[in-house]
C-alpha positions in Angstrom: -18.7 13.8 5.2 -18.0 16.8 3.0 -16.4 16.0 -0.2 -14.1 18.7 -2.2 -15.0 18.8 -5.6 -14.0 22.4 -6.4 -12.0 21.6 -9.3 -13.4 20.6 -12.8 -13.1 16.7 -13.3 -11.8 17.7 -16.8 -9.1 19.8 -15.6 -6.2 17.4 -16.4 -4.9 18.1 -20.2 -2.9 14.7 -20.2 -5.9 12.5 -18.9 -6.7 10.8 -22.1 -2.9 9.8 -22.8 -1.9 9.1 -19.3 -4.6 6.6 -18.6 -3.7 7.0 -14.8 -7.1 8.9 -13.7 -9.7 6.7 -15.4 -12.5 8.6 -13.6 -11.8 12.1 -15.2 -15.1 13.4 -16.1 -16.9 11.8 -13.4 -17.8 13.6 -9.9 -16.1 12.3 -6.9 -19.4 11.2 -5.4 -20.3 9.0 -8.2 -16.6 7.6 -8.3 -17.2 6.4 -4.6 -20.5 5.0 -5.6 -18.9 3.1 -8.5 -16.3 1.7 -6.3 -18.5 0.6 -3.5 -21.0 -0.9 -5.9 -18.2 -3.0 -7.2 -17.1 -4.2 -3.9 -20.7 -5.1 -2.9 -21.4 -7.1 -6.0 -18.1 -9.2 -5.6 -18.8 -9.7 -1.9 -22.4 -10.2 -2.2 -22.5 -13.7 -0.9 -19.5 -13.4 1.5 -20.2 -10.4 3.9 -22.0 -7.0 4.3 -19.9 -4.0 2.9 -20.3 -0.8 5.0 -20.1 2.8 4.1 -17.4 4.1 2.0 -14.6 6.2 3.5 -13.8 8.9 1.1 -11.6 12.0 1.0 -12.6 15.5 1.9 -10.2 17.0 -0.8 -9.2 14.2 -3.4 -6.5 16.2 -4.7 -2.5 16.3 -4.6 -2.7 13.4 -2.3 0.2 11.3 -3.6 3.3 11.7 -1.4 5.5 9.5 -3.9 6.1 10.9 -7.4 8.0 9.3 -10.2 8.9 11.0 -13.4 10.6 9.5 -16.4 12.8 11.9 -18.6 13.4 11.7 -22.3 14.1 13.9 -25.2 12.0 15.3 -28.2 13.4 15.2 -31.8 14.3 18.8 -31.4 16.5 18.0 -28.4 14.2 19.6 -25.7 14.0 17.7 -22.5 10.7 16.4 -21.3 9.7 14.8 -17.8 6.4 13.2 -17.1 4.8 9.8 -17.1 4.6 6.8 -19.4 1.5 6.6 -21.7 -0.7 3.7 -20.6 0.5 0.4 -21.9 3.8 2.0 -23.5 7.2 3.5 -22.8 6.3 6.7 -24.6 6.6 9.6 -22.2 3.6 12.0 -21.7 4.8 15.5 -20.5 3.5 16.4 -17.4 4.2 19.6 -15.5 1.4 19.7 -13.0 -0.7 16.7 -11.8 -4.0 16.8 -10.0 -3.3 13.9 -7.7 0.6 14.6 -7.1 2.2 16.5 -4.4 2.6 20.1 -5.7 6.0 20.4 -4.0 7.4 17.4 -5.9 6.2 18.5 -9.1 8.0 21.9 -8.7 11.1 20.0 -7.9 10.8 17.8 -10.9 10.3 20.8 -13.1 13.4 22.5 -11.7 15.6 19.4 -12.0 14.5 19.3 -15.7 15.7 23.0 -16.1 19.1 22.4 -14.6 20.2 19.3 -16.7 21.4 21.4 -19.6 23.7 23.6 -17.6 25.2 20.5 -15.9 25.4 18.7 -19.3 23.6 15.6 -17.8 22.6 13.3 -20.5 19.2 11.7 -20.6 19.3 7.8 -20.7 18.0 6.2 -23.9 16.3 2.8 -23.3 17.1 1.7 -26.9 20.7 2.4 -27.0 21.5 1.9 -23.5 23.5 5.4 -23.4 23.0 8.4 -21.1 22.8 8.9 -17.3 19.5 10.1 -16.1 16.7 7.5 -16.2 14.1 8.7 -13.6 13.4 11.1 -10.6 11.6 9.8 -7.6 10.3 12.4 -4.9 9.0 11.3 -1.7 7.6 13.7 0.8 6.4 13.4 4.4 2.9 15.2 4.7 3.1 15.3 8.6 7.0 16.4 8.7 7.3 18.3 5.5 10.7 16.5 4.8 11.6 15.9 1.2 13.7 13.1 -0.4 15.0 13.4 -3.9 16.3 10.3 -5.5 18.2 10.7 -9.1 18.1 7.3 -10.7 21.1 7.1 -12.8 22.6 4.4 -15.1 26.1 5.1 -13.6 27.1 6.1 -10.1 29.0 9.1 -11.4 27.0 12.4 -11.5 29.2 15.2 -13.1 29.6 18.1 -10.6 27.5 16.5 -8.1 28.2 19.0 -5.2 27.5 22.0 -7.5 24.2 20.2 -8.7 23.1 19.6 -5.2 23.8 23.3 -4.1 22.0 24.7 -7.2 18.9 22.5 -6.4 18.7 23.1 -2.7 19.0 27.0 -3.7 15.9 26.6 -5.7 14.2 24.3 -2.9 15.6 24.7 0.5 12.9 22.3 1.8 14.7 19.3 0.5 15.9 17.3 3.4 18.2 14.6 1.6 19.3 13.8 -1.9 20.3 10.3 -3.0 21.7 8.7 -6.2 20.0 5.5 -6.9 22.0 3.3 -9.4 20.0 1.2 -11.9 22.5 0.0 -14.4 20.5 -2.8 -15.7 18.2 -3.1 -18.8 15.0 -3.3 -17.0 11.7 -1.7 -16.7 11.9 -1.5 -13.0 12.6 2.3 -11.8 14.8 1.8 -8.9 18.1 -0.1 -8.6 19.2 -1.6 -5.3 22.2 0.7 -4.5 21.7 4.1 -2.8 24.5 6.7 -2.6 23.7 9.6 -0.3 24.7 13.1 -1.7 23.0 15.2 1.0 21.4 14.6 4.3 20.8 11.2 5.8 19.5 9.3 2.8 16.1 9.0 4.3 13.2 11.0 5.5 10.6 10.5 8.3 6.8 10.7 8.4 4.2 10.5 11.2 1.3 8.0 10.8 -1.0 6.8 13.5 1.2 8.7 16.1 4.3 6.8 15.1 7.2 8.2 13.2 8.4 6.0 10.1 11.7 6.1 8.3 11.5 6.1 4.5 14.2 5.5 2.2 14.1 5.4 -1.8 13.0 1.7 -1.9 10.7 1.6 1.2 7.2 0.7 0.7 5.1 3.4 2.3 1.3 4.1 1.6 1.2 7.0 -1.1 -2.0 8.5 0.5 -1.2 9.3 4.2 -4.5 10.9 4.8 -6.5 7.9 3.8 -3.9 5.5 5.1 -4.5 6.8 8.8 -8.1 6.1 8.3 -7.6 2.6 6.8 -5.2 1.6 9.5 -7.2 2.9 12.4 -10.2 0.9 10.9 -8.0 -2.2 10.7 -7.0 -2.1 14.2 -10.5 -1.1 15.4 -11.9 -4.3 13.4 -9.2 -6.4 15.1 -10.7 -5.9 18.6 -7.6 -5.8 20.6 -7.7 -5.8 24.3 -4.1 -5.4 25.0 -3.3 -9.2 25.5 -3.3 -10.6 21.9 -0.3 -11.8 20.0 -0.6 -10.1 16.6 1.0 -11.2 13.2 1.6 -8.4 10.6 2.2 -10.4 7.4 3.4 -8.5 4.4 4.3 -5.9 6.9 6.5 -3.6 4.7 8.1 -1.0 7.0 5.8 -2.0 9.7 3.1 0.5 9.5 0.1 -1.6 10.5 1.9 -3.5 13.1 3.0 -0.3 15.1 -0.4 1.2 14.7 -1.6 -1.9 16.6 1.1 -2.3 19.0 -0.3 0.1 21.7 -3.4 -2.2 21.9 -1.7 -5.6 21.6 0.3 -7.8 23.9 2.9 -8.7 21.1 3.4 -7.9 17.4 5.4 -9.8 15.0 6.0 -8.3 11.6 7.3 -10.6 8.7 8.4 -9.1 5.4 10.5 -10.4 2.5 12.2 -7.2 1.6 15.1 -6.9 3.7 15.7 -3.1 3.3 12.0 -2.5 4.5 12.7 -4.7 7.5 15.8 -2.6 8.2 13.6 0.6 8.2 10.8 -1.2 10.4 13.3 -2.0 13.0 14.8 1.6 13.0 11.5 3.0 13.3 10.4 0.8 16.1 13.5 1.8 18.1 12.9 5.4 17.2 9.4 5.2 18.6 10.2 3.3 21.7 7.9 0.5 20.7 9.2 -2.4 22.7 6.4 -5.3 22.1 7.1 -5.5 18.4 9.7 -7.5 16.4 10.4 -7.8 12.7 11.6 -10.8 10.8 12.8 -10.9 7.3 11.4 -13.9 5.5 8.4 -15.4 3.8 5.3 -15.0 5.9 3.7 -18.2 4.9 6.8 -20.2 6.0 7.0 -18.3 9.2 3.5 -19.1 10.1 4.0 -22.8 9.3 7.1 -23.0 11.4 4.9 -21.4 14.4 2.4 -23.9 13.8 4.9 -26.5 13.9 6.2 -25.5 17.3 2.8 -25.4 18.6 2.7 -21.6 18.6 -0.3 -19.3 17.5 -1.1 -15.8 16.9 -4.7 -14.4 18.0 -4.9 -11.8 15.3 -3.3 -11.9 11.9 -3.2 -8.7 9.8 -2.5 -9.5 6.0 -1.8 -7.0 3.4 -0.9 -8.7 0.2 -0.1 -7.3 -3.2 -2.6 -7.0 -6.1 -2.2 -10.5 -6.9 -3.7 -11.4 -3.6 -2.5 -14.0 -1.1 -1.4 -17.5 -1.8 -3.1 -20.7 -0.9 0.0 -21.7 1.1 -0.1 -18.5 3.3 -3.8 -19.0 3.8 -3.4 -22.6 5.0 -0.7 -21.6 7.3 -3.0 -19.1 9.0 -5.8 -21.8 9.4 -3.1 -24.4 10.6 -2.0 -22.0 13.1 -5.7 -21.3 14.4 -5.7 -17.5 14.4 -9.0 -16.4 16.0 -9.3 -13.3 13.8 -7.8 -12.1 10.4 -7.9 -8.6 9.1 -7.4 -8.5 5.2 -6.4 -5.5 3.8 -6.9 -5.6 0.0 -5.9 -3.5 -2.9 -7.9 -5.5 -5.5 -11.5 -6.6 -4.7 -11.3 -9.3 -7.1 -8.5 -11.2 -5.4 -10.1 -10.4 -2.1 -13.1 -12.0 -3.1 -11.3 -15.1 -4.3 -9.3 -15.3 -1.1 -12.3 -14.9 1.1 -13.9 -17.8 -0.7 -10.6 -20.0 0.0 -10.6 -18.9 3.7 -14.2 -19.9 4.0 -13.3 -23.4 3.0 -10.6 -23.3 5.8 -13.2 -22.5 8.5 -13.2 -18.6 8.5 -16.2 -16.4 8.1 -16.1 -12.8 6.5 -18.0 -10.6 8.9 -17.9 -7.1 7.4 -15.9 -5.1 4.9 -15.2 -1.3 4.5 -14.0 0.3 1.3 -11.5 3.0 1.9 -10.8 5.4 -1.1 -7.0 5.5 -1.1 -6.7 6.4 -4.9 -9.3 9.1 -6.0 -9.7 9.6 -9.7 -8.3 6.1 -10.5 -10.0 2.6 -10.6 -8.0 1.3 -7.7 -10.0 0.1 -4.8 -8.8 -0.5 -1.1 -10.8 -2.6 1.1 -10.5 -3.9 4.7 -12.2 -6.9 5.8 -12.8 -8.8 9.1 -12.8 -12.6 9.3 -13.6 -14.7 12.3 -13.3 -18.5 13.1 -16.6 -20.2 12.1 -18.2 -21.5 15.4 -19.0 -25.2 15.5 -22.6 -26.4 14.8 -23.7 -27.5 18.3 -27.5 -28.1 17.3 -28.4 -31.8 17.8 -30.4 -33.2 15.0 -32.8 -36.1 15.6 -34.3 -38.2 12.9 -37.5 -40.1 13.5 -39.4 -42.5 11.3 -43.3 -41.7 10.7 -44.5 -45.1 11.8 -42.3 -44.9 14.9 -43.8 -41.4 15.5 -47.4 -42.9 15.3 -46.4 -45.6 17.4 -45.2 -43.6 20.2 -48.1 -41.2 20.0 -50.7 -44.2 20.2 -48.7 -45.6 23.2 -48.7 -42.2 24.7 -52.5 -41.9 24.4 -53.1 -45.5 25.7 -51.4 -44.5 28.8 
């Protein structure tokens, strides 16, 4: 595998303040080694860790970009990211890991604000309008979603603003107002108002088209996501007959990637907006052997087990905090033959593998997939199988009995 390192690892002037790219100054090859060594150390007594899957060009891979807005004391508007551990904005015009089209749109939105008299939201006073801008881009389709996160649903001269922004960036597919009127550190609110386009974009992953709205969960590095999901499906060893459970399914990406090789796929997700996107994407792709349910994945598996139903394979992709004992108990109770665990935190992965081991599962192999170059984040996919019962017959014999039997055999 060739690895692109054509830019200086010290090329970002905001690196020391931002804190996002912890591996600035370290070559990409060394980053991959550090991440792989960490996973191998944590899983040393659990399973072998195979080769790392790195990127050929580890730059501008993020398809989801969030910018916070603020004002300097001299009145100038700035946009960028929060300094690590604070709500102080570090001005950023160009980021080495963010999509370049998205960065350009954010710069131009910042430039339009004064002429439209759009006030920047002040977290301390609770006054102002614009809180954040979120850009999402489909790398395969080229479609672009712009979400303006406002403290109020009223954007002055909204039609003129949309026309001005689209004149600068005709590649924009849809523009949405996201209303966040709460005093919270959360970026997005729950309400969306479409100003232009359909309110969502589409992207293609593993041959399937997915609908992405402002609040949708969708992996931020589509190049590596494709590799991650193909590896996950490969490890599952599907033959076309299995019933597959996609837990923590989001908008159904893993489940739909597996659907062509499975008999039936059931996706379960707590976020109802994500479930709606998943159902729409399944219909758009003509995938008829998959269904999605809104609810807690652990409770859903418990109900299945209570009804005497089972899944042959479970895909689980929990958050950084890892899975819950309740969910893993449900997996074991249902008796799934294989579990494919997609992890974004090797520490909680190691913890959960040990728990699943006590429930009768054995981790067979793990692969490190570098989803987030230049950062400390590590993605791992691990295959677990049911431990086979020990059929060895153990016979104990007393030494005096052994000598007696031996002497009797000699006498005969």
